[in-house]
Structure formats: C-alpha cells, structure tokens
Short mmCIF file of the C-alpha atoms (twelve columns), coordinates in Angstrom:
data_MODEL
# 
_entry.id   MODEL 
# 
loop_
_atom_site.group_PDB 
_atom_site.id 
_atom_site.type_symbol 
_atom_site.label_atom_id 
_atom_site.label_alt_id 
_atom_site.label_comp_id 
_atom_site.label_asym_id 
_atom_site.label_seq_id 
_atom_site.Cartn_x 
_atom_site.Cartn_y 
_atom_site.Cartn_z 
_atom_site.pdbx_PDB_model_num 
ATOM 1   C CA . MET A 1   0.000   0.000   0.000   1 
ATOM 2   C CA . LEU A 2   1.111   3.576   -0.600  1 
ATOM 3   C CA . LEU A 3   2.499   4.984   2.611   1 
ATOM 4   C CA . ILE A 4   0.699   7.914   4.186   1 
ATOM 5   C CA . ASP A 5   2.726   10.912  3.101   1 
ATOM 6   C CA . PRO A 6   3.591   13.648  5.618   1 
ATOM 7   C CA . LEU A 7   2.155   16.074  3.068   1 
ATOM 8   C CA . LEU A 8   -1.274  14.605  3.881   1 
ATOM 9   C CA . ASP A 9   -1.617  16.148  7.340   1 
ATOM 10  C CA . GLU A 10  -5.189  17.199  6.638   1 
ATOM 11  C CA . VAL A 11  -6.400  13.573  6.587   1 
ATOM 12  C CA . LYS A 12  -4.594  12.298  9.684   1 
ATOM 13  C CA . ASP A 13  -8.004  12.143  11.390  1 
ATOM 14  C CA . ALA A 14  -9.170  8.525   11.040  1 
ATOM 15  C CA . ALA A 15  -12.616 9.339   9.644   1 
ATOM 16  C CA . ARG A 16  -11.228 11.756  7.056   1 
ATOM 17  C CA . MET A 17  -8.518  9.312   6.073   1 
ATOM 18  C CA . ALA A 18  -11.139 6.598   5.593   1 
ATOM 19  C CA . ALA A 19  -13.146 8.931   3.357   1 
ATOM 20  C CA . TYR A 20  -10.053 9.932   1.372   1 
ATOM 21  C CA . PHE A 21  -8.830  6.400   0.704   1 
ATOM 22  C CA . GLY A 22  -12.382 5.190   0.239   1 
ATOM 23  C CA . VAL A 23  -12.393 7.262   -2.945  1 
ATOM 24  C CA . LEU A 24  -8.780  6.426   -3.861  1 
ATOM 25  C CA . HIS A 25  -9.366  2.752   -3.090  1 
ATOM 26  C CA . ASN A 26  -7.106  1.320   -5.810  1 
ATOM 27  C CA . LEU A 27  -4.053  2.759   -4.065  1 
ATOM 28  C CA . ILE A 28  -4.233  -0.009  -1.464  1 
ATOM 29  C CA . PHE A 29  -3.062  -2.494  -4.119  1 
ATOM 30  C CA . PHE A 30  0.386   -0.947  -4.640  1 
ATOM 31  C CA . LYS A 31  3.248   -3.199  -3.529  1 
ATOM 32  C CA . GLN A 32  6.957   -2.509  -3.322  1 
ATOM 33  C CA . LYS A 33  9.238   -3.654  -6.159  1 
ATOM 34  C CA . PRO A 34  12.269  -1.457  -5.456  1 
ATOM 35  C CA . SER A 35  14.806  -0.434  -8.076  1 
ATOM 36  C CA . THR A 36  18.407  0.600   -7.449  1 
ATOM 37  C CA . SER A 37  18.323  2.862   -10.526 1 
ATOM 38  C CA . TYR A 38  17.641  6.328   -9.127  1 
ATOM 39  C CA . LYS A 39  19.471  9.373   -7.802  1 
ATOM 40  C CA . SER A 40  18.939  12.578  -5.849  1 
ATOM 41  C CA . ARG A 41  16.771  15.302  -7.342  1 
ATOM 42  C CA . GLY A 42  19.373  17.831  -6.237  1 
ATOM 43  C CA . GLY A 43  16.792  20.075  -4.623  1 
ATOM 44  C CA . THR A 44  14.582  20.357  -7.727  1 
ATOM 45  C CA . THR A 45  10.881  20.819  -6.942  1 
ATOM 46  C CA . ILE A 46  8.567   18.060  -8.185  1 
ATOM 47  C CA . ASP A 47  6.025   19.785  -10.431 1 
ATOM 48  C CA . GLU A 48  5.174   17.275  -13.173 1 
ATOM 49  C CA . ILE A 49  3.787   13.779  -13.746 1 
ATOM 50  C CA . VAL A 50  4.797   11.885  -16.903 1 
ATOM 51  C CA . LEU A 51  2.655   8.990   -18.164 1 
ATOM 52  C CA . HIS A 52  4.155   6.132   -20.178 1 
ATOM 53  C CA . GLY A 53  2.943   3.018   -21.999 1 
ATOM 54  C CA . THR A 54  5.303   0.034   -22.025 1 
ATOM 55  C CA . GLU A 55  4.411   -1.622  -25.386 1 
ATOM 56  C CA . SER A 56  6.106   -4.771  -24.087 1 
ATOM 57  C CA . LEU A 57  6.800   -8.135  -25.678 1 
ATOM 58  C CA . GLY A 58  6.991   -9.739  -22.242 1 
ATOM 59  C CA . THR A 59  4.394   -10.338 -19.566 1 
ATOM 60  C CA . GLN A 60  3.240   -7.731  -17.075 1 
ATOM 61  C CA . GLU A 61  5.517   -9.117  -14.356 1 
ATOM 62  C CA . GLN A 62  8.472   -9.267  -16.754 1 
ATOM 63  C CA . SER A 63  7.875   -5.644  -17.691 1 
ATOM 64  C CA . ALA A 64  7.691   -4.568  -14.046 1 
ATOM 65  C CA . ASN A 65  10.794  -6.596  -13.176 1 
ATOM 66  C CA . SER A 66  12.675  -4.950  -16.031 1 
ATOM 67  C CA . LEU A 67  11.858  -1.498  -14.670 1 
ATOM 68  C CA . ALA A 68  13.074  -2.597  -11.241 1 
ATOM 69  C CA . THR A 69  16.350  -4.173  -12.403 1 
ATOM 70  C CA . GLN A 70  17.583  -2.224  -15.431 1 
ATOM 71  C CA . THR A 71  18.860  1.325   -15.959 1 
ATOM 72  C CA . GLU A 72  15.483  2.685   -17.060 1 
ATOM 73  C CA . SER A 73  13.159  3.126   -14.096 1 
ATOM 74  C CA . VAL A 74  9.923   4.807   -13.055 1 
ATOM 75  C CA . HIS A 75  8.205   5.603   -9.787  1 
ATOM 76  C CA . TYR A 76  5.036   3.580   -10.368 1 
ATOM 77  C CA . PHE A 77  3.951   0.661   -12.571 1 
ATOM 78  C CA . ILE A 78  0.292   -0.162  -13.284 1 
ATOM 79  C CA . GLY A 79  -0.535  -3.502  -14.905 1 
ATOM 80  C CA . ARG A 80  -3.604  -4.364  -16.961 1 
ATOM 81  C CA . ASP A 81  -5.054  -6.738  -14.385 1 
ATOM 82  C CA . GLN A 82  -6.881  -5.535  -11.293 1 
ATOM 83  C CA . GLY A 83  -4.599  -5.425  -8.279  1 
ATOM 84  C CA . LEU A 84  -1.331  -5.397  -10.242 1 
ATOM 85  C CA . ALA A 85  0.510   -2.212  -9.255  1 
ATOM 86  C CA . TYR A 86  4.003   -1.483  -7.958  1 
ATOM 87  C CA . ILE A 87  6.024   1.276   -6.325  1 
ATOM 88  C CA . ILE A 88  9.447   1.047   -7.987  1 
ATOM 89  C CA . VAL A 89  11.238  4.271   -7.002  1 
ATOM 90  C CA . ALA A 90  10.284  6.496   -4.063  1 
ATOM 91  C CA . GLU A 91  8.974   9.897   -5.133  1 
ATOM 92  C CA . GLU A 92  11.708  11.854  -3.366  1 
ATOM 93  C CA . TYR A 93  14.278  10.471  -5.825  1 
ATOM 94  C CA . GLN A 94  14.470  10.968  -9.571  1 
ATOM 95  C CA . ALA A 95  13.920  7.880   -11.696 1 
ATOM 96  C CA . PHE A 96  15.242  7.508   -15.255 1 
ATOM 97  C CA . HIS A 97  12.159  7.668   -17.449 1 
ATOM 98  C CA . ALA A 98  11.982  11.082  -19.137 1 
ATOM 99  C CA . GLY A 99  15.533  12.252  -19.739 1 
ATOM 100 C CA . ASN A 100 17.473  13.085  -22.875 1 
ATOM 101 C CA . PRO A 101 20.125  10.342  -23.100 1 
ATOM 102 C CA . LYS A 102 20.757  11.009  -26.802 1 
ATOM 103 C CA . HIS A 103 21.357  14.718  -26.127 1 
ATOM 104 C CA . HIS A 104 18.885  16.025  -28.704 1 
ATOM 105 C CA . ALA A 105 18.753  19.788  -29.080 1 
ATOM 106 C CA . ASN A 106 15.768  21.504  -27.429 1 
ATOM 107 C CA . VAL A 107 14.750  18.377  -25.472 1 
ATOM 108 C CA . GLU A 108 14.668  18.949  -21.709 1 
ATOM 109 C CA . ASP A 109 15.668  16.360  -19.121 1 
ATOM 110 C CA . HIS A 110 12.438  16.024  -17.124 1 
ATOM 111 C CA . ASN A 111 13.731  13.431  -14.651 1 
ATOM 112 C CA . PRO A 112 14.702  15.854  -11.852 1 
ATOM 113 C CA . ARG A 113 11.263  17.511  -11.765 1 
ATOM 114 C CA . SER A 114 8.885   14.666  -12.585 1 
ATOM 115 C CA . ILE A 115 7.215   11.536  -11.272 1 
ATOM 116 C CA . GLY A 116 6.961   8.741   -13.841 1 
ATOM 117 C CA . ILE A 117 4.027   6.333   -14.124 1 
ATOM 118 C CA . GLU A 118 4.334   3.356   -16.482 1 
ATOM 119 C CA . MET A 119 1.207   1.531   -17.699 1 
ATOM 120 C CA . TYR A 120 1.550   -1.913  -19.231 1 
ATOM 121 C CA . GLN A 121 0.653   -2.391  -22.891 1 
ATOM 122 C CA . LYS A 122 1.461   -5.253  -25.236 1 
ATOM 123 C CA . ASP A 123 3.833   -4.464  -28.091 1 
ATOM 124 C CA . ILE A 124 2.256   -3.505  -31.411 1 
ATOM 125 C CA . SER A 125 4.074   -6.369  -33.154 1 
ATOM 126 C CA . LEU A 126 1.862   -8.812  -31.236 1 
ATOM 127 C CA . PHE A 127 -1.098  -7.268  -33.077 1 
ATOM 128 C CA . LYS A 128 0.602   -7.454  -36.495 1 
ATOM 129 C CA . GLY A 129 1.124   -3.701  -36.492 1 
ATOM 130 C CA . ASP A 130 -2.526  -2.836  -35.794 1 
ATOM 131 C CA . ALA A 131 -2.161  0.177   -33.483 1 
ATOM 132 C CA . SER A 132 -5.917  0.289   -32.854 1 
ATOM 133 C CA . LYS A 133 -5.535  -2.764  -30.589 1 
ATOM 134 C CA . LEU A 134 -3.171  -0.960  -28.233 1 
ATOM 135 C CA . ASP A 135 -5.377  -0.043  -25.305 1 
ATOM 136 C CA . PHE A 136 -5.635  0.333   -21.548 1 
ATOM 137 C CA . THR A 137 -8.062  -1.365  -19.179 1 
ATOM 138 C CA . GLU A 138 -10.641 0.290   -16.949 1 
ATOM 139 C CA . TRP A 139 -8.535  -0.727  -13.946 1 
ATOM 140 C CA . GLN A 140 -5.597  1.195   -15.439 1 
ATOM 141 C CA . TYR A 141 -7.659  4.333   -16.099 1 
ATOM 142 C CA . ASP A 142 -9.148  4.254   -12.595 1 
ATOM 143 C CA . THR A 143 -5.802  3.621   -10.933 1 
ATOM 144 C CA . VAL A 144 -3.768  6.171   -12.861 1 
ATOM 145 C CA . ALA A 145 -6.463  8.814   -12.224 1 
ATOM 146 C CA . GLN A 146 -6.516  8.042   -8.486  1 
ATOM 147 C CA . LEU A 147 -2.719  8.017   -8.301  1 
ATOM 148 C CA . CYS A 148 -2.373  11.275  -10.240 1 
ATOM 149 C CA . TYR A 149 -4.939  12.958  -7.993  1 
ATOM 150 C CA . HIS A 150 -3.107  11.692  -4.901  1 
ATOM 151 C CA . ILE A 151 0.221   13.055  -6.168  1 
ATOM 152 C CA . CYS A 152 -1.209  16.370  -7.397  1 
ATOM 153 C CA . HIS A 153 -3.047  16.978  -4.134  1 
ATOM 154 C CA . ARG A 154 -0.028  16.233  -1.952  1 
ATOM 155 C CA . ARG A 155 2.457   18.176  -4.069  1 
ATOM 156 C CA . ASP A 156 0.229   20.960  -5.435  1 
ATOM 157 C CA . ILE A 157 0.894   19.957  -9.045  1 
ATOM 158 C CA . PRO A 158 -1.554  21.508  -11.558 1 
ATOM 159 C CA . ARG A 159 -3.395  19.102  -13.831 1 
ATOM 160 C CA . ALA A 160 -1.813  20.794  -16.867 1 
ATOM 161 C CA . ASN A 161 1.465   19.287  -15.675 1 
ATOM 162 C CA . ILE A 162 0.220   15.736  -16.166 1 
ATOM 163 C CA . VAL A 163 1.728   14.915  -19.562 1 
ATOM 164 C CA . GLY A 164 2.481   12.012  -21.856 1 
ATOM 165 C CA . HIS A 165 6.094   11.105  -22.602 1 
ATOM 166 C CA . GLY A 166 5.539   11.829  -26.276 1 
ATOM 167 C CA . GLU A 167 4.488   15.372  -25.428 1 
ATOM 168 C CA . ILE A 168 7.794   16.240  -23.769 1 
ATOM 169 C CA . ASN A 169 10.128  14.212  -25.994 1 
ATOM 170 C CA . PRO A 170 8.741   14.295  -29.543 1 
ATOM 171 C CA . VAL A 171 12.109  13.338  -31.031 1 
ATOM 172 C CA . ASP A 172 12.351  9.896   -29.447 1 
ATOM 173 C CA . ARG A 173 8.621   9.411   -28.885 1 
ATOM 174 C CA . ALA A 174 6.997   10.339  -32.197 1 
ATOM 175 C CA . ARG A 175 4.338   7.670   -31.614 1 
ATOM 176 C CA . ASN A 176 2.893   9.931   -28.889 1 
ATOM 177 C CA . GLU A 177 3.430   7.632   -25.942 1 
ATOM 178 C CA . PRO A 178 1.307   6.498   -24.181 1 
ATOM 179 C CA . ARG A 179 -0.202  5.489   -27.498 1 
ATOM 180 C CA . ASN A 180 -4.013  5.351   -27.679 1 
ATOM 181 C CA . PHE A 181 -4.398  6.666   -24.141 1 
ATOM 182 C CA . ASP A 182 -7.849  8.255   -23.821 1 
ATOM 183 C CA . TRP A 183 -7.036  11.592  -22.215 1 
ATOM 184 C CA . ASN A 184 -10.688 12.647  -22.204 1 
ATOM 185 C CA . LYS A 185 -11.694 9.572   -20.179 1 
ATOM 186 C CA . PHE A 186 -8.757  10.141  -17.828 1 
ATOM 187 C CA . ASN A 187 -9.683  13.797  -17.260 1 
ATOM 188 C CA . ILE A 188 -13.324 12.939  -16.568 1 
ATOM 189 C CA . LYS A 189 -12.225 10.426  -13.937 1 
ATOM 190 C CA . LEU A 190 -9.822  12.969  -12.438 1 
ATOM 191 C CA . ASP A 191 -12.601 15.573  -12.205 1 
ATOM 192 C CA . ASN A 192 -14.977 13.071  -10.619 1 
ATOM 193 C CA . ILE A 193 -12.422 12.205  -7.936  1 
ATOM 194 C CA . SER A 194 -11.835 15.874  -7.166  1 
ATOM 195 C CA . ASN A 195 -15.559 16.669  -7.023  1 
ATOM 196 C CA . ILE A 196 -16.332 13.752  -4.698  1 
ATOM 197 C CA . LEU A 197 -13.501 14.604  -2.309  1 
ATOM 198 C CA . VAL A 198 -14.478 18.279  -2.238  1 
ATOM 199 C CA . ALA A 199 -18.019 17.230  -1.294  1 
ATOM 200 C CA . LEU A 200 -16.722 14.884  1.418   1 
ATOM 201 C CA . LEU A 201 -13.761 16.805  2.813   1 
ATOM 202 C CA . GLY A 202 -13.981 20.421  1.687   1 
ATOM 203 C CA . ALA A 203 -12.667 22.874  -0.876  1 
ATOM 204 C CA . ASP A 204 -9.012  22.211  0.002   1 
ATOM 205 C CA . PHE A 205 -9.365  18.915  -1.860  1 
ATOM 206 C CA . ALA A 206 -10.078 20.503  -5.234  1 
ATOM 207 C CA . LEU A 207 -7.574  19.413  -7.860  1 
ATOM 208 C CA . PRO A 208 -4.854  22.080  -8.259  1 
ATOM 209 C CA . ARG A 209 -5.306  24.084  -11.445 1 
# 
C-alpha cells in the first residue's frame, strides 16, 4: 500500500482518512518492487507527472521486473489486471524515465522535476502492427487517475502538468506515448475524484489548477 505521506496532514483524522482512501481505493493495491536505478533530485521541486505506456513483448511481471532491475526506471507501474501495481522508485528520488540520453537539441531532461508512471501495454508487433488494438483497461484508467490525484493533491501539481512522454520528448517518442491513451476519459475520472472529495472533505481537496 502507498504509505501515508507527511504532506497529507489534513487527513490524519481517522474518519477523514477513511473517506479519502475510500475514494482512492485502488491505491491499497500498490506493492513494493524497489529499483536501485535512481538518484537525488538535487533540490529540484517536483512539479510534473509523466505517463508512459510500455508496449512490451513480455508479460506484465516481466515488464515490471525490467523497470526494477535495469537502468530505465519509473516511480510507479500499473498492470492491466486488477490489483497489479508497484512502487518502484520512491517519489523523493528521480527515476530515469523522461531524460534526454541522446542529447537532442531543445529536449529537456524532465527526470529531476517529474514523477513517472508506467502503464503496461502489449507491443504492437503482437497485433501485427494494428495500433488500434493498443489499449488500456478500466482498472488502469481508474488507478492512474486516483494516483495522479493523490500526487497532485499532496504536491500541489496543476493538472496541466500531467503529460504524456511523447508530449515532452517528440524526437524519441513520435508515436505519442502512451499510445491510444484516452485523455478525455482520464480527465473525466480525475474531475470526478476531485468533485467527490471536495463534497466529502472540503474545498481544500479541489484538484490544483
């Protein structure tokens, strides 16, 4: 389960905490799968969330294990199946998911400022190149929306700073990763979470703009 962050002082009351995590109920499924591939943020403020899609040839567990054991890493991994979710790198450290290793001109290294969330997808080659079959499950949409709200609320990150990897690195990610992610569905879910928590806990729980 995601640890209760010290930034969540306003829900330390048991009843309020129950209401908060009653709405963000998928967060209880996150387990630890720690990576050693991370480093200090060097004092940089966290102000961005970057979403990724794996497009993997391997299984969900193989994909998660790869992120935990290789150079590339993220903070969170969300599988397709209900209950499959991992914390890979603690938020206070930078993971290696949105940098500029090829040193392209005009491409910023977003690792120091961002939190990376990887969502499992099968590789397009498994669908004989049919990109329309690359999708995400309802569990993934619900979980990534709940996780993004949780991060944005704790760290005062505006929703405009939730971006896809392809948006910030168009050189390496021309396919607009996460490919076929339904941003409209995601934003509706994010708004619903915010509206419910405002009704339950007050205006301080509105999603930062």
